[in-house]
C-alpha positions in Angstrom: -21.1 -2.1 3.8 -20.7 -3.0 0.2 -21.3 -0.2 -2.2 -23.9 -0.8 -5.0 -22.6 -1.6 -8.4 -24.3 1.6 -9.6 -21.9 3.7 -7.5 -19.6 5.7 -9.8 -16.5 4.7 -7.8 -17.6 1.0 -7.4 -14.5 -0.6 -8.9 -12.1 1.7 -7.0 -14.0 1.2 -3.7 -14.0 -2.6 -4.1 -10.3 -2.6 -4.9 -9.6 -0.6 -1.7 -11.7 -3.1 0.3 -9.7 -6.0 -1.1 -6.5 -4.3 0.0 -7.7 -3.6 3.4 -8.9 -7.2 3.7 -5.4 -8.3 2.5 -3.9 -6.1 5.2 -6.1 -7.6 7.9 -5.1 -11.1 6.7 -1.4 -10.3 6.9 -0.8 -10.3 3.1 -0.4 -6.6 2.6 2.1 -4.3 4.3 0.8 -1.0 5.7 3.1 0.7 3.3 1.4 -1.1 0.5 -1.8 0.8 1.2 0.0 4.0 0.7 1.6 2.8 -2.5 -1.9 1.9 -3.9 -3.2 5.4 -3.2 -0.3 6.9 -5.1 -1.0 4.6 -8.0 -4.7 5.4 -8.0 -3.9 9.1 -8.5 -2.0 8.3 -11.7 -4.9 6.1 -12.8 -7.2 9.1 -12.5 -4.9 10.8 -15.1 -5.5 7.9 -17.5 -9.2 8.2 -17.1 -9.2 4.9 -15.2 -9.0 2.9 -18.4 -6.5 1.0 -20.5 -5.0 3.4 -23.0 -3.6 2.6 -26.4 -0.1 2.7 -24.9 -1.1 0.4 -22.1 -2.6 -2.1 -24.5 0.4 -2.0 -26.8 2.7 -2.8 -23.8 0.4 -5.6 -22.7 0.6 -7.2 -26.2 4.4 -6.9 -26.4 4.7 -8.3 -22.8 2.7 -11.3 -23.9 5.0 -11.9 -26.8 8.1 -11.6 -24.6 6.6 -14.0 -22.0 5.7 -16.5 -24.7 9.2 -16.4 -26.2 10.9 -16.9 -22.9 12.5 -20.2 -21.9 11.9 -19.8 -18.2 9.5 -17.0 -17.4 8.6 -16.3 -13.7 5.9 -14.1 -12.2 6.9 -12.2 -9.1 4.2 -11.7 -6.5 4.1 -9.2 -3.6 1.5 -8.4 -1.0 -0.7 -6.1 -3.1 -0.6 -8.5 -6.1 -1.5 -11.4 -3.9 -4.4 -9.5 -2.4 -5.8 -7.9 -5.6 -5.3 -10.4 -8.4 -4.4 -13.9 -7.2 -6.9 -15.6 -9.5 -5.8 -13.6 -12.4 -2.1 -14.3 -11.8 -3.0 -18.0 -11.6 -4.7 -17.8 -15.0 -1.6 -16.1 -16.5 0.8 -18.7 -14.9 -1.4 -21.5 -16.3 -1.4 -19.9 -19.8 2.4 -19.7 -19.7 3.0 -22.9 -17.7 5.3 -20.9 -15.5 5.9 -20.6 -11.7 5.2 -17.7 -9.4 7.6 -16.5 -6.7 6.8 -14.6 -3.6 9.1 -11.6 -3.2 8.4 -8.8 -0.7 10.3 -5.8 0.7 8.8 -5.9 4.2 9.6 -9.5 4.6 8.5 -11.7 7.4 8.2 -15.5 7.4 4.5 -15.2 8.2 3.8 -12.8 5.3 5.7 -15.0 2.8 3.8 -18.1 4.0 0.4 -16.3 3.9 1.0 -15.2 0.3 2.3 -18.6 -0.8 -0.8 -20.2 0.7 -3.0 -17.7 -1.0 -1.5 -18.5 -4.4 -1.8 -22.2 -3.8 -5.4 -21.8 -2.6 -6.3 -20.2 -6.0 -4.7 -23.1 -7.8 -1.1 -22.1 -8.6 0.9 -25.3 -9.1 4.4 -24.0 -8.6 4.9 -21.4 -5.9 8.4 -20.5 -4.9 9.8 -18.0 -2.4 9.3 -19.6 1.1 12.8 -21.2 1.1 15.1 -18.8 -0.7 18.5 -20.2 -1.6 20.0 -17.4 -3.7 20.5 -13.7 -3.6 20.2 -11.1 -6.4 23.6 -9.4 -6.7 23.7 -5.7 -5.9 20.9 -5.6 -3.3 21.3 -5.4 0.4 17.7 -5.8 1.5 15.1 -8.6 1.7 14.1 -8.4 -1.9 17.5 -9.8 -2.8 16.3 -13.2 -1.5 15.1 -15.5 -4.3 15.1 -19.1 -5.4 17.3 -20.8 -7.9 14.3 -22.6 -9.4 12.5 -19.3 -9.8 13.7 -15.8 -10.3 17.4 -16.4 -10.1 17.5 -18.6 -13.3 14.5 -16.9 -15.1 15.2 -15.2 -18.4 12.1 -13.1 -18.3 10.5 -11.8 -15.0 7.1 -10.1 -14.7 7.4 -7.9 -11.7 4.2 -6.0 -11.0 4.5 -3.1 -8.6 8.3 -3.4 -8.4 11.0 -1.5 -6.5 13.3 0.4 -8.9 16.5 -1.0 -7.5 15.5 -4.6 -7.8 14.2 -4.0 -11.3 17.7 -2.6 -12.2 19.4 -5.4 -10.4 17.5 -8.0 -12.4 18.4 -6.2 -15.6 22.1 -6.2 -14.5 21.8 -10.0 -14.3 20.9 -10.1 -18.0 17.2 -10.7 -17.5 14.4 -9.1 -19.4 12.0 -7.4 -17.1 8.4 -6.5 -17.6 6.7 -4.3 -15.0 3.2 -3.0 -14.3 3.5 0.6 -13.0 1.0 3.4 -13.1 3.8 6.0 -12.7 5.6 6.5 -16.0 8.4 8.5 -14.3 9.3 5.9 -11.7 12.8 4.3 -11.6 11.1 1.0 -12.3 9.2 2.3 -15.3 12.3 3.8 -16.8 14.6 0.7 -16.2 12.3 -2.1 -17.3 12.3 -3.6 -20.8 8.6 -3.2 -21.0 6.5 -1.0 -18.8 2.8 -1.5 -18.7 1.3 1.8 -17.5 -2.1 0.4 -16.5 -4.0 -0.6 -13.3 -2.9 -4.0 -12.1 -6.5 -5.3 -12.1 -6.8 -4.5 -15.8 -3.3 -5.3 -16.9 -3.0 -8.9 -15.8 -6.2 -10.1 -17.5 -5.2 -8.2 -20.6 -1.8 -9.8 -20.8 -3.4 -13.2 -20.3 -5.8 -12.6 -23.1 -3.0 -11.7 -25.5 -1.0 -14.8 -24.4 -4.0 -17.0 -25.3 -4.6 -15.3 -28.6 -0.9 -15.5 -29.7 0.3 -18.7 -28.1 0.0 -20.7 -31.3 1.6 -18.0 -33.5 5.3 -17.9 -32.6 6.3 -16.3 -35.8 4.6 -13.1 -34.6 6.4 -12.8 -31.3 9.8 -11.5 -32.5 8.3 -8.9 -34.8 6.1 -7.6 -32.1 9.0 -7.2 -29.7 11.4 -5.7 -32.4 9.0 -2.9 -33.2 8.5 -1.8 -29.6 10.2 1.2 -28.1 9.6 1.4 -24.3 11.0 4.9 -24.0 8.8 6.2 -26.7 5.8 4.5 -25.2 6.4 6.1 -21.9 6.8 9.5 -23.5 3.4 9.0 -25.1 1.8 8.0 -21.8 3.3 11.0 -20.1 2.0 13.3 -22.8 -1.5 11.7 -22.3 -1.3 12.3 -18.6 0.1 15.9 -18.8 0.1 17.6 -22.3 3.4 19.1 -23.3 2.4 22.7 -22.8 1.4 21.9 -19.2 4.5 20.0 -18.4 6.7 22.8 -19.9 4.9 25.4 -17.9 4.4 23.7 -14.5 7.2 21.2 -14.1 10.8 20.4 -15.1 11.4 18.1 -18.0 12.7 14.6 -17.1 14.6 12.5 -19.5 13.1 9.0 -19.6 
């Protein structure tokens, strides 16, 4: 049964249905369903909207992706189930490849995700035949391709694992992530952390790319004036005002 568009939780319910369908089709790992629920809880704290801090990070991300020589978009199960068409539009705007990279890796899941991205029109999809490993990782997410993530200078990694984010940074890459939890390891180690729902963030980055693609003189200034740690602090303050954090929880250095 599909809920009516008038339902106050319509977007959330439809997003959940997409994930369940992705699980049924072999795209999404069972653990991905749990991860989505955790992220949705943080989205409640944002008012289920793109905040000023989220929009700023999206604009800076667009500038960084436009300035890259070899940007790559990393796609996992939840991304492939929720925003495949949106990822395709972003990859078109940047003329960059996508690469399938998943933690709970099976040949069948990787192939299903690659097929999904090709079905929506992505022209370069890597990841089915990994030929390199990211140094410092001893699990399946270390596997990557030389044409894609291994030689990328900027990697957009939505819904990332903290250890891979740090490993990519250790390789000298600039990392952009989309993560609704401003306290996660990923959020704190990325160069730019977009604290926003995936379904809002990807189209927003694409819109900024399209609006700025012919203005390269803007890109460096936009990036130079951005402070990811400060932006995360502002997001956290929005989610939990300082007096509540001081009273009810330990302070964490970002």
